[in-house]
All heavy atoms as an XYZ file, in Angstrom:
971
protein
N       0.854     -1.171      0.017
C       0.004      0.018     -0.002
C       0.876      1.221     -0.019
O       0.991      1.941      0.980
C      -0.936     -0.025      1.202
C      -2.038      0.939      1.100
S      -3.411      0.591      2.185
C      -2.782      1.258      3.709
N       1.557      1.559     -1.106
C       2.485      2.621     -1.216
C       1.901      3.793     -1.992
O       2.501      4.832     -2.024
C       3.825      2.195     -1.761
C       4.519      1.250     -0.880
C       5.780      0.728     -1.482
O       5.897      0.441     -2.717
N       6.820      0.528     -0.706
N       0.794      3.584     -2.618
C       0.217      4.603     -3.460
C      -1.158      4.948     -2.947
O      -1.906      4.053     -2.500
C       0.165      4.153     -4.890
C      -0.210      5.230     -5.886
N      -1.455      5.411     -6.205
C       0.571      6.053     -6.587
C      -1.577      6.399     -7.090
N      -0.286      6.825     -7.307
N      -1.626      6.199     -3.077
C      -2.958      6.540     -2.577
C      -4.078      5.649     -3.147
O      -5.082      5.413     -2.496
C      -3.115      8.019     -3.068
C      -1.746      8.538     -3.015
C      -0.833      7.354     -3.529
N      -3.929      5.205     -4.381
C      -4.994      4.332     -4.953
C      -5.133      2.964     -4.185
O      -6.153      2.400     -4.233
C      -4.654      4.055     -6.454
C      -4.866      5.286     -7.313
O      -5.575      6.194     -6.849
O      -4.288      5.323     -8.419
N      -4.036      2.570     -3.558
C      -4.162      1.325     -2.790
C      -4.938      1.482     -1.524
O      -5.336      0.498     -0.890
C      -2.763      0.787     -2.424
O      -2.038      1.737     -1.698
N      -5.344      2.683     -1.160
C      -6.201      2.922     -0.077
C      -7.569      2.402     -0.305
O      -8.328      2.043      0.643
C      -6.302      4.445      0.239
C      -5.089      5.089      0.891
C      -5.186      6.585      0.802
C      -4.930      4.662      2.343
N      -7.983      2.243     -1.579
C      -9.284      1.737     -1.903
C      -9.506      0.330     -1.318
O     -10.597      0.068     -0.766
C      -9.553      1.775     -3.389
C      -9.391      3.141     -4.038
C     -10.230      4.239     -3.337
O     -11.423      3.965     -2.963
O      -9.709      5.335     -3.133
N      -8.501     -0.527     -1.404
C      -8.648     -1.876     -0.880
C      -8.777     -1.797      0.688
O      -9.558     -2.551      1.228
C      -7.494     -2.728     -1.265
N      -8.067     -0.931      1.318
C      -8.146     -0.727      2.740
C      -9.549     -0.305      3.138
O     -10.227     -0.884      4.037
C      -7.101      0.275      3.182
C      -7.264      0.628      4.637
C      -6.729     -0.245      5.635
C      -7.685      1.828      5.071
C      -6.842      0.113      6.990
C      -7.724      2.219      6.435
C      -7.322      1.313      7.378
N     -10.090      0.715      2.456
C     -11.469      1.194      2.708
C     -12.495      0.138      2.440
O     -13.483     -0.012      3.118
C     -11.718      2.427      1.975
C     -10.989      3.623      2.467
C     -10.469      4.584      1.562
C     -10.762      3.807      3.791
C      -9.791      5.653      2.040
C     -10.023      4.917      4.304
C      -9.503      5.859      3.359
N     -12.250     -0.693      1.419
C     -13.205     -1.741      1.063
C     -13.266     -2.755      2.220
O     -14.337     -3.300      2.532
C     -12.792     -2.431     -0.246
C     -13.857     -3.299     -0.855
C     -13.559     -3.789     -2.286
N     -12.213     -3.978     -2.645
C     -11.481     -3.158     -3.323
N     -11.946     -2.007     -3.739
N     -10.203     -3.437     -3.629
N     -12.135     -3.024      2.882
C     -12.188     -3.946      4.070
C     -13.081     -3.387      5.196
O     -13.665     -4.208      5.893
C     -10.772     -4.210      4.572
O     -10.188     -3.141      5.278
N     -13.102     -2.073      5.289
C     -13.999     -1.447      6.283
C     -15.428     -1.564      5.834
O     -16.289     -1.945      6.612
C     -13.583     -0.024      6.574
C     -12.162      0.127      7.029
C     -14.551      0.682      7.522
C     -11.542      1.461      7.077
N     -15.690     -1.216      4.598
C     -17.069     -1.240      4.106
C     -17.638     -2.666      4.158
O     -18.793     -2.887      4.514
C     -17.101     -0.841      2.555
O     -16.658      0.552      2.542
C     -18.470     -0.873      1.979
N     -16.779     -3.685      3.943
C     -17.218     -5.054      3.996
C     -17.160     -5.640      5.416
O     -17.510     -6.737      5.681
C     -16.374     -5.926      3.081
C     -16.565     -5.535      1.646
C     -15.570     -6.200      0.667
O     -14.688     -6.936      1.150
O     -15.722     -5.979     -0.536
N     -16.713     -4.756      6.398
C     -16.607     -5.166      7.763
C     -15.791     -6.418      7.909
O     -16.094     -7.330      8.694
C     -17.934     -5.252      8.484
C     -18.739     -3.964      8.483
S     -20.294     -4.135      9.395
C     -20.990     -2.491      9.094
N     -14.696     -6.479      7.228
C     -13.757     -7.652      7.264
C     -12.562     -7.352      8.124
O     -11.591     -6.795      7.651
C     -13.380     -7.936      5.774
C     -12.525     -9.182      5.633
O     -11.920     -9.648      6.644
O     -12.469     -9.718      4.511
N     -12.716     -7.732      9.393
C     -11.628     -7.369     10.349
C     -10.289     -8.079     10.039
O      -9.285     -7.501     10.254
C     -12.040     -7.712     11.781
O     -12.404     -9.087     11.826
C     -13.190     -6.882     12.229
N     -10.365     -9.292      9.533
C      -9.090    -10.025      9.204
C      -8.434     -9.303      8.082
O      -7.213     -9.041      8.120
C      -9.411    -11.439      8.798
C      -8.151    -12.301      8.583
C      -8.478    -13.735      8.396
O      -9.615    -14.122      8.232
N      -7.473    -14.537      8.477
N      -9.108     -8.892      7.035
C      -8.500     -8.173      5.897
C      -7.978     -6.822      6.394
O      -6.858     -6.384      6.000
C      -9.483     -8.032      4.774
C      -8.861     -7.513      3.556
C      -9.651     -7.809      2.310
N      -8.972     -7.254      1.140
C      -9.583     -6.542      0.274
N     -10.868     -6.332      0.364
N      -8.933     -6.054     -0.740
N      -8.800     -6.098      7.203
C      -8.446     -4.805      7.764
C      -7.056     -4.944      8.444
O      -6.121     -4.178      8.156
C      -9.466     -4.276      8.684
C      -9.099     -3.010      9.349
C      -9.505     -1.813      8.795
C      -8.443     -2.985     10.592
C      -9.145     -0.589      9.444
C      -8.084     -1.815     11.223
C      -8.420     -0.606     10.628
N      -6.981     -5.944      9.324
C      -5.736     -6.082     10.134
C      -4.581     -6.471      9.219
O      -3.428     -6.140      9.543
C      -5.956     -7.211     11.123
O      -6.945     -6.872     12.042
N      -4.809     -7.103      8.110
C      -3.717     -7.507      7.202
C      -2.956     -6.322      6.614
O      -1.841     -6.456      6.098
C      -4.223     -8.410      6.105
O      -4.927     -7.758      5.136
N      -3.591     -5.162      6.596
C      -2.932     -3.936      6.056
C      -1.921     -3.339      7.071
O      -1.196     -2.442      6.716
C      -3.970     -2.892      5.718
C      -4.799     -3.246      4.500
C      -6.037     -3.832      4.609
C      -4.292     -3.032      3.212
C      -6.764     -4.165      3.485
C      -4.979     -3.347      2.080
C      -6.250     -3.943      2.214
N      -1.914     -3.831      8.298
C      -1.085     -3.303      9.323
C       0.197     -4.169      9.594
O       0.131     -5.380      9.365
C      -1.859     -3.156     10.638
C      -3.159     -2.381     10.582
C      -3.977     -2.593     11.857
C      -2.864     -0.939     10.381
N       1.244     -3.502     10.070
C       2.404     -4.313     10.456
C       1.978     -5.192     11.663
O       1.029     -4.855     12.358
C       3.548     -3.429     10.847
O       3.211     -2.564     11.923
C       4.092     -2.643      9.662
N       2.661     -6.311     11.898
C       2.271     -7.202     13.039
C       2.113     -6.571     14.359
O       1.326     -7.038     15.217
C       3.320     -8.302     13.030
C       3.891     -8.264     11.617
C       3.825     -6.874     11.183
N       2.912     -5.508     14.658
C       2.874     -4.938     15.986
C       2.436     -3.505     16.023
O       2.678     -2.737     16.948
C       4.279     -5.066     16.675
C       4.706     -6.499     16.719
N       4.123     -7.398     17.621
C       5.640     -7.190     16.012
C       4.729     -8.565     17.441
N       5.596     -8.513     16.499
N       1.688     -3.090     14.978
C       1.223     -1.684     14.862
C       0.316     -1.395     16.046
O      -0.524     -2.203     16.387
C       0.507     -1.459     13.597
N       0.480     -0.213     16.666
C      -0.489      0.202     17.607
C      -1.717      0.718     16.895
O      -1.658      1.199     15.761
C       0.251      1.346     18.359
C       1.125      1.910     17.326
C       1.568      0.800     16.436
N      -2.892      0.611     17.526
C      -4.115      1.104     16.891
C      -4.911      1.817     17.936
O      -5.249      1.241     18.937
C      -4.927     -0.074     16.292
C      -6.154      0.342     15.600
C      -6.117      0.938     14.309
C      -7.407      0.201     16.199
C      -7.308      1.325     13.659
C      -8.553      0.531     15.575
C      -8.483      1.101     14.308
N      -5.289      3.051     17.638
C      -6.057      3.843     18.572
C      -7.173      4.487     17.783
O      -6.952      5.112     16.718
C      -5.235      4.944     19.227
C      -6.075      5.671     20.262
C      -5.233      6.496     21.152
N      -5.951      7.125     22.180
C      -6.180      8.414     22.315
N      -5.680      9.239     21.463
N      -6.987      8.909     23.198
N      -8.366      4.291     18.262
C      -9.538      4.854     17.608
C     -10.475      5.408     18.667
O     -10.670      4.749     19.665
C     -10.234      3.699     16.795
C     -11.388      4.169     16.006
C     -11.211      5.005     14.885
C     -12.696      3.772     16.328
C     -12.265      5.441     14.094
C     -13.745      4.221     15.570
C     -13.529      5.040     14.511
N     -10.947      6.600     18.429
C     -11.822      7.302     19.373
C     -11.040      7.560     20.682
O      -9.821      7.873     20.633
C     -13.105      6.509     19.652
C     -13.885      6.148     18.420
C     -15.190      5.500     18.578
N     -15.331      4.841     19.890
C     -15.969      3.674     20.044
N     -16.550      3.134     18.981
N     -16.127      3.184     21.207
N     -11.681      7.461     21.805
C     -11.052      7.728     23.081
C     -10.656      6.429     23.813
O     -10.489      6.456     25.025
C     -11.920      8.633     23.951
C     -13.295      8.042     24.184
O     -13.652      6.994     23.581
O     -14.073      8.608     24.954
N     -10.567      5.353     23.085
C     -10.229      4.041     23.642
C      -8.789      3.935     23.678
O      -8.105      4.280     22.796
C     -10.931      2.942     22.855
C     -10.576      1.564     23.401
C     -12.449      3.119     22.777
N      -8.259      3.343     24.750
C      -6.773      3.147     24.776
C      -6.249      2.349     23.606
O      -6.945      1.484     23.039
C      -6.513      2.370     26.141
C      -7.688      2.694     26.920
C      -8.870      2.836     25.980
N      -5.016      2.593     23.205
C      -4.428      1.921     22.018
C      -4.290      0.405     22.341
O      -4.060      0.006     23.450
C      -3.073      2.557     21.727
N      -4.460     -0.345     21.261
C      -4.205     -1.820     21.292
C      -3.089     -2.084     20.262
O      -2.850     -1.324     19.347
C      -5.471     -2.661     21.058
C      -6.496     -2.447     22.116
C      -6.031     -2.360     19.653
N      -2.402     -3.218     20.440
C      -1.372     -3.565     19.531
C      -1.480     -4.992     19.095
O      -1.995     -5.804     19.807
N      -0.993     -5.265     17.886
C      -1.052     -6.558     17.325
C      -2.356     -6.792     16.570
O      -3.404     -6.259     16.878
N      -2.208     -7.558     15.469
C      -3.360     -7.751     14.564
C      -4.614     -8.375     15.259
O      -5.698     -8.020     14.986
C      -2.877     -8.615     13.416
C      -2.008     -7.904     12.458
C      -1.639     -8.724     11.297
N      -0.690     -7.942     10.364
C       0.092     -8.589      9.556
N       0.184     -9.866      9.539
N       0.846     -7.785      8.804
N      -4.433     -9.335     16.177
C      -5.518    -10.020     16.774
C      -6.295     -8.984     17.684
O      -7.527     -8.908     17.572
C      -5.035    -11.172     17.621
C      -6.184    -12.019     18.194
C      -5.620    -13.263     18.908
C      -6.795    -14.097     19.413
N      -6.263    -15.330     20.025
N      -5.613     -8.223     18.482
C      -6.210     -7.285     19.312
C      -6.898     -6.153     18.484
O      -8.005     -5.671     18.801
C      -5.219     -6.655     20.293
N      -6.307     -5.780     17.462
C      -6.821     -4.694     16.553
C      -8.107     -5.320     15.921
O      -9.157     -4.602     15.807
C      -5.819     -4.285     15.465
C      -4.674     -3.477     16.186
C      -6.469     -3.503     14.393
C      -3.507     -3.241     15.323
N      -8.083     -6.541     15.497
C      -9.252     -7.152     14.900
C     -10.421     -7.138     15.875
O     -11.532     -6.844     15.484
N     -10.175     -7.470     17.100
C     -11.269     -7.421     18.152
C     -11.775     -5.982     18.305
O     -13.004     -5.792     18.459
C     -10.768     -8.009     19.461
C     -10.499     -9.419     19.467
N     -11.465    -10.398     19.130
C      -9.394    -10.173     19.706
C     -10.974    -11.590     19.210
N      -9.714    -11.506     19.534
N     -10.903     -4.996     18.442
C     -11.306     -3.629     18.610
C     -12.099     -3.143     17.427
O     -13.168     -2.458     17.561
C     -10.100     -2.734     18.816
N     -11.708     -3.502     16.207
C     -12.375     -3.002     15.048
C     -13.750     -3.697     14.904
O     -14.747     -3.124     14.582
C     -11.554     -3.222     13.742
C     -12.333     -2.997     12.519
C     -10.295     -2.334     13.795
N     -13.780     -4.976     15.255
C     -15.049     -5.745     15.214
C     -16.013     -5.126     16.196
O     -17.261     -4.996     15.885
C     -14.846     -7.229     15.532
C     -16.091     -8.025     15.434
C     -16.744     -8.055     14.019
O     -15.952     -8.132     13.046
N     -17.966     -7.920     13.930
N     -15.579     -4.669     17.360
C     -16.496     -4.067     18.324
C     -17.063     -2.829     17.758
O     -18.292     -2.542     17.956
C     -15.676     -3.769     19.654
N     -16.321     -2.035     17.044
C     -16.793     -0.849     16.351
C     -17.843     -1.207     15.231
O     -18.894     -0.665     15.166
C     -15.662     -0.021     15.726
C     -16.185      1.114     14.926
C     -16.884      2.171     15.480
C     -15.953      1.136     13.518
C     -17.355      3.242     14.689
C     -16.432      2.205     12.803
C     -17.096      3.223     13.350
N     -17.488     -2.237     14.490
C     -18.367     -2.665     13.380
C     -19.745     -3.062     13.938
O     -20.776     -2.823     13.313
C     -17.786     -3.778     12.554
C     -16.669     -3.421     11.667
C     -15.789     -4.434     11.168
C     -16.401     -2.129     11.340
C     -14.766     -4.117     10.357
C     -15.346     -1.781     10.532
C     -14.512     -2.763      9.991
N     -19.776     -3.608     15.161
C     -21.043     -4.050     15.711
C     -21.960     -2.927     16.121
O     -23.134     -3.121     16.469
C     -20.685     -4.970     16.920
S     -20.102     -6.536     16.484
N     -21.416     -1.715     16.156
C     -22.268     -0.536     16.518
C     -23.054      0.024     15.374
O     -23.751      0.997     15.495
C     -21.395      0.583     17.145
O     -20.559      1.157     16.115
C     -20.570      0.049     18.269
N     -22.876     -0.533     14.154
C     -23.623     -0.018     13.005
C     -24.059     -1.107     12.047
O     -23.655     -2.228     12.190
C     -22.676      0.995     12.257
C     -21.580      0.310     11.560
S     -20.425      1.440     10.864
C     -18.923      0.870     11.643
N     -24.923     -0.708     11.195
C     -25.374     -1.672     10.139
C     -24.509     -1.639      8.901
O     -24.285     -2.716      8.343
C     -26.862     -1.264      9.693
C     -27.900     -1.536     10.684
C     -28.278     -2.975     10.531
C     -29.604     -3.273     11.261
N     -29.753     -4.705     11.547
N     -24.013     -0.431      8.507
C     -23.292     -0.328      7.248
C     -22.480      0.907      7.220
O     -22.779      1.901      7.864
C     -24.379     -0.323      6.128
C     -23.768     -0.224      4.741
C     -25.008     -0.222      3.792
C     -24.484     -0.025      2.321
N     -25.570      0.131      1.403
N     -21.352      0.839      6.443
C     -20.603      2.025      6.169
C     -19.978      1.950      4.808
O     -19.970      0.882      4.182
C     -19.456      2.225      7.234
O     -18.402      1.320      6.925
N     -19.565      3.133      4.281
C     -19.000      3.189      2.958
C     -17.976      4.323      2.988
O     -18.413      5.470      2.931
C     -20.046      3.354      1.926
C     -19.428      3.389      0.511
O     -18.376      2.785      0.292
O     -20.108      3.964     -0.383
N     -16.692      3.956      3.066
C     -15.684      5.029      3.091
C     -15.264      5.480      1.731
O     -14.965      4.666      0.878
C     -14.445      4.505      3.889
C     -14.751      4.408      5.345
N     -15.652      3.440      5.851
C     -14.265      5.066      6.384
C     -15.671      3.605      7.156
N     -14.832      4.531      7.524
N     -15.286      6.780      1.533
C     -14.891      7.405      0.218
C     -13.764      8.318      0.368
O     -13.790      9.241      1.152
C     -16.094      8.067     -0.370
C     -17.251      7.152     -0.652
C     -18.372      7.886     -1.417
N     -19.462      6.959     -1.567
C     -20.662      7.162     -1.031
N     -20.943      8.253     -0.371
N     -21.607      6.322     -1.248
N     -12.700      8.064     -0.364
C     -11.589      8.897     -0.344
C     -11.831     10.163     -1.193
O     -12.260     10.024     -2.379
C     -10.333      8.189     -0.873
C      -9.063      8.971     -0.927
C      -7.970      8.234     -1.575
N      -8.376      8.080     -3.003
C      -7.541      7.945     -3.977
N      -6.249      7.883     -3.728
N      -7.901      7.869     -5.242
N     -11.661     11.348     -0.621
C     -11.850     12.594     -1.397
C     -10.511     13.105     -1.887
O     -10.521     13.744     -2.963
C     -12.515     13.619     -0.482
C     -13.863     13.244      0.119
C     -14.344     14.347      1.089
C     -14.879     12.971     -1.001
N      -9.459     12.938     -1.139
C      -8.121     13.438     -1.595
C      -7.122     12.562     -0.864
O      -7.360     12.086      0.253
C      -8.041     14.882     -1.179
C      -6.844     15.581     -1.819
O      -6.238     15.024     -2.780
O      -6.413     16.636     -1.371
N      -5.933     12.466     -1.471
C      -4.862     11.655     -0.853
C      -3.549     12.089     -1.367
O      -3.392     12.736     -2.414
C      -5.090     10.173     -1.222
N      -2.525     11.766     -0.572
C      -1.103     12.080     -0.974
C      -0.159     11.066     -0.390
O      -0.571     10.307      0.566
N       0.995     11.015     -0.843
C       1.966     10.020     -0.401
C       3.353     10.566     -0.560
O       3.590     11.366     -1.429
C       1.799      8.713     -1.153
N       4.213     10.099      0.339
C       5.619     10.299      0.155
C       6.296      8.947      0.503
O       5.606      7.922      0.534
C       6.214     11.390      0.960
C       6.160     11.203      2.482
O       6.011     10.032      2.899
O       6.354     12.199      3.194
N       7.562      8.916      0.648
C       8.292      7.658      0.800
C       7.804      6.847      2.000
O       7.726      5.624      1.951
C       9.779      7.950      0.896
C      10.686      6.773      0.786
C      12.142      7.192      0.710
N      12.498      8.019      1.849
C      13.178      7.549      2.864
N      13.524      6.315      2.937
N      13.485      8.363      3.912
N       7.538      7.491      3.083
C       7.223      6.808      4.337
C       5.771      6.999      4.894
O       5.494      6.597      6.023
C       8.146      7.256      5.417
C       9.595      6.941      5.019
O       9.815      5.909      4.458
O      10.489      7.764      5.328
N       4.906      7.629      4.119
C       3.553      7.915      4.645
C       2.531      8.099      3.593
O       2.823      8.426      2.446
C       3.640      9.211      5.473
N       1.308      7.733      3.943
C       0.098      8.038      3.134
C      -0.803      8.899      3.951
O      -0.941      8.764      5.158
C      -0.592      6.715      2.827
C      -0.026      5.800      1.754
C      -0.887      4.495      1.707
C      -0.097      6.448      0.368
N      -1.480      9.840      3.296
C      -2.483     10.550      3.968
C      -3.728     10.653      3.088
O      -3.607     10.629      1.868
C      -1.975     11.991      4.359
O      -1.671     12.682      3.173
N      -4.881     10.843      3.717
C      -6.100     10.983      2.966
C      -7.153     11.667      3.709
O      -7.122     11.702      4.976
C      -6.573      9.588      2.447
S      -7.166      8.515      3.779
N      -8.058     12.238      2.992
C      -9.220     12.891      3.503
C     -10.407     12.204      2.867
O     -10.329     11.834      1.683
C      -9.236     14.341      3.164
C     -10.512     15.124      3.543
C     -10.475     16.550      2.964
O      -9.472     16.978      2.388
N     -11.559     17.208      3.125
N     -11.477     11.986      3.622
C     -12.616     11.344      3.051
C     -13.876     11.563      3.760
O     -13.976     12.340      4.730
N     -14.945     10.894      3.284
C     -16.218     10.931      3.887
C     -16.703      9.498      4.047
O     -16.446      8.631      3.242
C     -17.201     11.685      2.991
N     -17.456      9.272      5.210
C     -17.908      7.917      5.431
C     -19.429      8.009      5.813
O     -19.806      8.458      6.909
C     -17.141      7.349      6.628
N     -20.267      7.590      4.877
C     -21.652      7.476      5.164
C     -21.912      6.244      6.071
O     -21.414      5.121      5.704
C     -22.365      7.339      3.847
C     -21.343      7.722      2.814
C     -19.998      7.453      3.468
N     -22.543      6.358      7.192
C     -22.827      5.267      8.095
C     -24.345      5.040      8.168
O     -25.093      6.018      8.049
C     -22.342      5.549      9.532
C     -20.869      5.525      9.679
C     -20.141      6.688      9.788
C     -20.197      4.287      9.830
C     -18.779      6.677      9.969
C     -18.807      4.277      9.978
C     -18.165      5.472     10.059
O     -16.753      5.442     10.268
N     -24.772      3.813      8.278
C     -26.121      3.525      8.525
C     -26.101      2.959      9.959
O     -25.461      1.936     10.234
C     -26.698      2.408      7.595
O     -26.614      2.937      6.225
C     -28.180      2.093      7.906
N     -26.837      3.649     10.841
C     -26.980      3.210     12.272
C     -27.750      1.965     12.385
O     -28.498      1.543     11.437
C     -27.528      4.372     13.072
C     -26.752      5.636     13.182
C     -27.526      6.613     13.998
N     -26.942      7.915     14.186
C     -27.332      9.011     13.541
N     -28.341      9.014     12.745
N     -26.674     10.188     13.722
N     -27.733      1.410     13.613
C     -28.494      0.207     13.893
C     -30.031      0.431     13.703
O     -30.755     -0.447     13.326
C     -28.263     -0.232     15.285
O     -26.965     -0.698     15.446
N     -30.500      1.676     13.910
C     -31.898      1.962     13.738
C     -32.236      2.306     12.238
O     -33.275      2.778     11.974
C     -32.340      3.128     14.677
C     -31.691      4.466     14.374
O     -30.924      4.550     13.336
O     -31.997      5.407     15.065
N     -31.206      2.182     11.415
C     -31.353      2.383      9.968
C     -31.327      3.877      9.519
O     -31.391      4.179      8.350
C     -32.484      1.703      9.316
C     -32.490      0.179      9.507
C     -33.348     -0.498      8.524
N     -33.450     -1.923      8.795
C     -32.515     -2.795      8.405
N     -31.478     -2.467      7.742
N     -32.638     -4.113      8.689
N     -31.095      4.803     10.503
C     -30.942      6.220     10.082
C     -29.551      6.400      9.588
O     -28.647      5.508      9.817
C     -31.179      7.146     11.372
O     -30.248      6.830     12.387
N     -29.339      7.437      8.856
C     -28.015      7.600      8.179
C     -27.337      8.891      8.631
O     -27.900      9.855      9.012
C     -28.225      7.654      6.702
C     -28.731      6.297      6.168
C     -28.812      6.257      4.695
N     -29.300      4.954      4.293
C     -29.991      4.732      3.199
N     -30.265      5.684      2.402
N     -30.366      3.509      2.890
N     -25.987      8.877      8.564
C     -25.162      9.979      8.913
C     -23.843      9.913      8.158
O     -23.268      8.826      7.971
C     -24.852      9.897     10.395
C     -23.743     10.818     11.000
C     -24.303     12.237     11.047
C     -23.310     10.362     12.329
N     -23.340     11.021      7.683
C     -22.047     11.043      7.008
C     -21.102     11.834      7.873
O     -21.421     12.943      8.318
C     -22.123     11.645      5.595
O     -23.037     10.841      4.795
C     -20.778     11.691      4.927
N     -19.954     11.285      8.126
C     -18.857     12.011      8.822
C     -17.628     12.127      7.919
O     -17.475     11.288      7.051
C     -18.500     11.325     10.152
C     -19.634     11.315     11.119
C     -17.969      9.952      9.967
N     -16.824     13.141      8.178
C     -15.614     13.258      7.429
C     -14.445     12.814      8.256
O     -14.501     12.751      9.497
C     -15.337     14.721      7.000
O     -15.333     15.571      8.182
C     -16.439     15.208      6.097
N     -13.363     12.410      7.627
C     -12.182     11.891      8.377
C     -10.887     12.325      7.658
O     -10.920     12.674      6.481
C     -12.260     10.361      8.462
C     -12.197      9.681      7.141
C     -11.020      9.340      6.542
C     -13.391      9.313      6.531
C     -10.977      8.692      5.336
C     -13.377      8.620      5.325
C     -12.203      8.275      4.685
N      -9.782     12.305      8.405
C      -8.453     12.502      7.873
C      -7.624     11.362      8.439
O      -7.643     11.154      9.726
C      -7.876     13.840      8.248
C      -6.431     13.948      7.853
C      -8.680     14.969      7.611
N      -6.885     10.618      7.658
C      -6.005      9.596      8.140
C      -4.583      9.907      7.678
O      -4.374     10.411      6.562
C      -6.377      8.221      7.481
C      -7.749      7.759      7.911
O      -8.191      8.069      8.985
N      -8.366      6.919      7.149
N      -3.667      9.623      8.571
C      -2.230      9.763      8.230
C      -1.640      8.421      8.642
O      -1.762      7.989      9.777
C      -1.515     10.922      8.976
C      -0.040     10.888      8.616
C      -2.185     12.220      8.609
N      -1.026      7.746      7.651
C      -0.440      6.380      7.950
C       1.044      6.450      7.751
O       1.521      6.675      6.645
C      -1.057      5.377      7.014
C      -2.574      5.201      7.127
C      -3.290      5.032      5.999
C      -3.189      5.129      8.351
C      -4.691      4.852      6.097
C      -4.566      4.979      8.423
C      -5.296      4.811      7.352
N       1.779      6.236      8.806
C       3.238      5.966      8.688
C       3.389      4.596      8.170
O       2.774      3.643      8.684
C       3.970      6.200      9.995
N       4.222      4.376      7.156
C       4.263      3.105      6.471
C       5.663      2.419      6.695
O       6.697      3.140      6.861
C       4.141      3.289      4.950
C       2.863      4.042      4.532
S       1.343      3.149      4.988
C       1.477      1.721      3.868
N       5.631      1.143      6.742
C       6.897      0.324      6.696
C       6.691     -0.661      5.555
O       5.727     -1.448      5.587
C       7.102     -0.433      7.990
C       8.272     -1.432      7.846
C       7.394      0.531      9.132
N       7.426     -0.483      4.520
C       7.294     -1.171      3.294
C       5.880     -0.940      2.769
O       5.559      0.195      2.533
C       7.549     -2.704      3.459
C       9.022     -2.974      3.918
O       9.904     -2.274      3.352
O       9.204     -3.822      4.752
N       4.989     -1.971      2.663
C       3.660     -1.746      2.117
C       2.656     -1.846      3.202
O       1.405     -1.952      2.829
C       3.357     -2.858      1.013
O       3.475     -4.124      1.648
C       4.357     -2.734     -0.094
N       3.031     -1.783      4.462
C       2.025     -1.915      5.544
C       1.952     -0.667      6.421
O       2.901      0.040      6.530
C       2.385     -3.131      6.402
C       2.454     -4.393      5.729
C       1.569     -5.464      6.246
N       1.661     -6.750      5.634
C       0.958     -7.160      4.575
N       0.151     -6.332      4.021
N       1.159     -8.324      4.035
N       0.782     -0.467      7.037
C       0.602      0.639      7.934
C       1.242      0.300      9.274
O       0.896     -0.687      9.886
C      -0.905      0.921      8.115
C      -1.596      1.238      6.835
C      -1.111      2.040      9.148
C      -3.072      1.230      6.903
N       2.169      1.151      9.720
C       2.837      0.912     10.995
C       2.353      1.821     12.119
O       2.328      1.449     13.263
C       4.396      1.092     10.803
C       5.131      0.616     12.042
O       4.876     -0.543     12.428
O       5.880      1.440     12.550
N       1.934      3.029     11.781
C       1.444      4.051     12.715
C       0.133      4.626     12.180
O       0.195      5.644     11.409
C       2.455      5.076     13.061
C       3.694      4.587     13.604
C       3.503      4.295     15.138
O       2.719      4.923     15.811
N       4.234      3.310     15.648
N      -0.969      4.040     12.370
C      -2.221      4.640     11.821
C      -2.708      5.797     12.729
O      -2.859      5.587     13.949
C      -3.235      3.460     11.866
C      -2.736      2.577     12.990
C      -1.248      2.787     13.003
N      -2.913      6.936     12.156
C      -3.466      8.113     12.844
C      -4.827      8.413     12.209
O      -4.852      8.826     11.055
C      -2.555      9.264     12.792
C      -1.168      9.097     13.418
C      -0.317     10.280     13.110
C      -1.257      8.831     14.862
N      -5.911      8.068     12.879
C      -7.206      8.241     12.356
C      -7.980      9.304     13.122
O      -8.113      9.268     14.296
C      -7.981      6.868     12.525
C      -7.201      5.782     11.740
C      -9.397      6.991     12.023
C      -7.736      4.378     12.083
N      -8.332     10.349     12.397
C      -8.956     11.524     12.956
C     -10.374     11.584     12.414
O     -10.606     11.928     11.309
C      -8.160     12.810     12.585
C      -6.727     12.719     13.062
N      -6.375     12.959     14.328
C      -5.636     12.350     12.415
C      -5.080     12.849     14.445
N      -4.572     12.461     13.280
N     -11.343     11.347     13.330
C     -12.774     11.350     12.948
C     -13.585     11.560     14.257
O     -13.216     11.067     15.309
C     -13.217     10.047     12.245
C     -12.957      8.849     13.090
C     -14.598     10.176     11.695
N     -14.600     12.323     14.110
C     -15.522     12.483     15.237
C     -16.734     11.627     14.949
O     -17.592     12.003     14.146
C     -15.934     13.932     15.394
C     -16.876     14.179     16.535
O     -17.134     13.223     17.366
O     -17.346     15.303     16.738
N     -16.844     10.501     15.632
C     -17.996      9.640     15.395
C     -19.097      9.757     16.499
O     -20.039      8.940     16.547
C     -17.577      8.131     15.183
C     -16.903      7.635     16.505
C     -16.743      7.946     13.996
C     -16.904      6.123     16.573
N     -18.941     10.709     17.424
C     -19.903     10.893     18.456
C     -21.308     10.920     17.882
O     -22.233     10.349     18.453
C     -19.592     12.098     19.281
C     -18.430     11.883     20.202
C     -18.175     13.134     21.058
C     -16.724     13.234     21.360
N     -16.105     14.525     21.210
N     -21.560     11.702     16.788
C     -22.861     11.748     16.245
C     -23.463     10.416     15.796
O     -24.650     10.189     15.764
C     -22.686     12.706     15.053
C     -21.540     13.518     15.343
C     -20.618     12.616     16.110
N     -22.530      9.474     15.508
C     -22.990      8.124     15.059
C     -23.768      7.421     16.214
O     -24.710      6.700     15.981
C     -21.799      7.258     14.672
C     -22.071      5.853     14.198
C     -22.921      5.885     12.914
C     -20.786      5.144     13.952
N     -23.475      7.750     17.446
C     -24.112      7.114     18.614
C     -25.202      7.971     19.198
O     -25.731      7.588     20.267
C     -23.035      6.811     19.616
C     -21.992      5.932     19.073
N     -22.205      4.599     18.661
C     -20.690      6.198     18.776
C     -21.095      4.058     18.194
N     -20.166      4.993     18.193
N     -25.552      9.044     18.552
C     -26.684      9.886     18.954
C     -27.911      9.500     18.177
O     -27.800      9.160     16.983
C     -26.411     11.360     18.807
S     -25.065     12.005     19.776
N     -29.093      9.584     18.780
C     -30.281      9.313     17.980
C     -30.397     10.269     16.812
O     -29.966     11.428     16.864
C     -31.411      9.592     19.008
C     -30.785      9.450     20.353
C     -29.389      9.949     20.176
N     -30.968      9.767     15.716
C     -31.165     10.608     14.511
C     -31.992     11.833     14.914
O     -32.903     11.786     15.753
C     -31.863      9.773     13.470
N     -31.615     12.918     14.282
C     -32.380     14.155     14.498
C     -31.882     15.003     15.643
O     -32.446     16.054     15.911
N     -30.907     14.602     16.350
C     -30.390     15.394     17.487
C     -29.117     16.102     17.116
O     -28.386     15.764     16.392
C     -30.142     14.507     18.659
C     -31.387     14.096     19.273
C     -31.086     13.503     20.699
N     -32.347     13.235     21.322
C     -32.462     12.705     22.471
N     -31.422     12.464     23.211
N     -33.613     12.367     22.972
């Protein structure tokens, strides 16, 4: 995953809620921090953390709006339409910066405010 276009496969793993595939994009000991939950490390622990997040929604679809890369990092800006468990919908924007080792993500920095995802629709 050295080119911004390779982010599409990463986002597809999220859209398909495929935790094993999601984890395969990371180095074996990459730390993973999402929201205000303490960081976890290792693909198995990351898979569990990501699966817990996937269980909070019915569906998502991550779309890359812009991306850039240099030798050691990928960055992107995007939008993620989510379908909540009650079937209401919400779109949030995100920015990701990924420090890379070879073709894998070693330091994922995920910046997104998903608090509205857990609020009832219309609030």
